N, C-alpha and C positions, 0 to 999 in steps of 0.2 A: 460762113460768109455765103451771101447770095448771089444770084446773077445780076448783071447790071440792068436788066427790065425792072427789077424789084429789089435794089438795094438796100441792104442792112443798115440801120442807123449805126454809126460809130461815133464812140464817144472820144472825140479829138483831143479833148483836154485832161484826160484820164492821165495819170502819173504812171510812167513807165522807166524801164531802165534797158540801157544798153548793155550786152555781155558778149564776150568773147564765145563763139559758138561752143567750143571745148572745155569750158571753165570748170568742168567737174559738178555743177550745181551742188546738190547736198543742203545739209543745214545752214551752212555759212553761204548760201548763193548771194543774199543780200549784200554781202560785204566785198563781193568780186565784181560788183558793178561798175563799168567804165565811167558812165553818165547817166544822171537822170534827166527826165526833161517830160514834156507833154508828149502823148503818142504822135500827134502830128509832127512835132518837131523832129522827134527821131526817124521817124519814116522819111521825112526830107532828108535828113543828114543822110541815110543809107544810100537812099536814092540817088544824091548827088557823088557818092564816092567812085573812084573807078570800079568797073565791072570786076575786074580780079579781085579787089579788096572786100565787095560785098557779102561774099559767101562766108566772110570770117565771123561773123555777127548775128546775134539774134537780139531780139526785143522781148522782154518780159513785160506784162502787162497785168493790171490789176487782176486778181481772180485766177492766177498762176497760168496765165494764158501765154505760152510762148509762140512767138511770131519767128519762123524762118523767111529765108529770103524769098521764097516764091510768092508767100501772103504779103511780105513788105511791098514787094515790088508791084502787087495787085492794089494795094492800098494807095501806094504813091500815084498811080493812074486815075484815081477816083476825082469826079468834078468837085467833089464836096470836101476835099482835103483843103484843109484852111492855108492860105499862102501867107509867107512874113510882110 
C-alpha cells in the first residue's frame, strides 16, 4: 500500500472473502469463509462494525492477500472507495 500522495490503484470489484481471524486457514480455508463479496463491500462492512468486533475478522483477496484490520481501516478511509 502506498502513501496518500501517490495512492495505489485498488481493484475494488475483485472478489474477496470474509473470514474469522483465527479460523485456522489451511487447505480448507475456502470453505471457512463467512461471506463473499467485492473487496469494497467487505471493507465497508467491516468498517461499520462496532470497533470491538472488527478485530475478529480478516479479508482474503484474490492472490492470497490477507488484509488485517489495520489495512482494512486504511482502505475504508480512501476517497476512491466506492459508496453504495
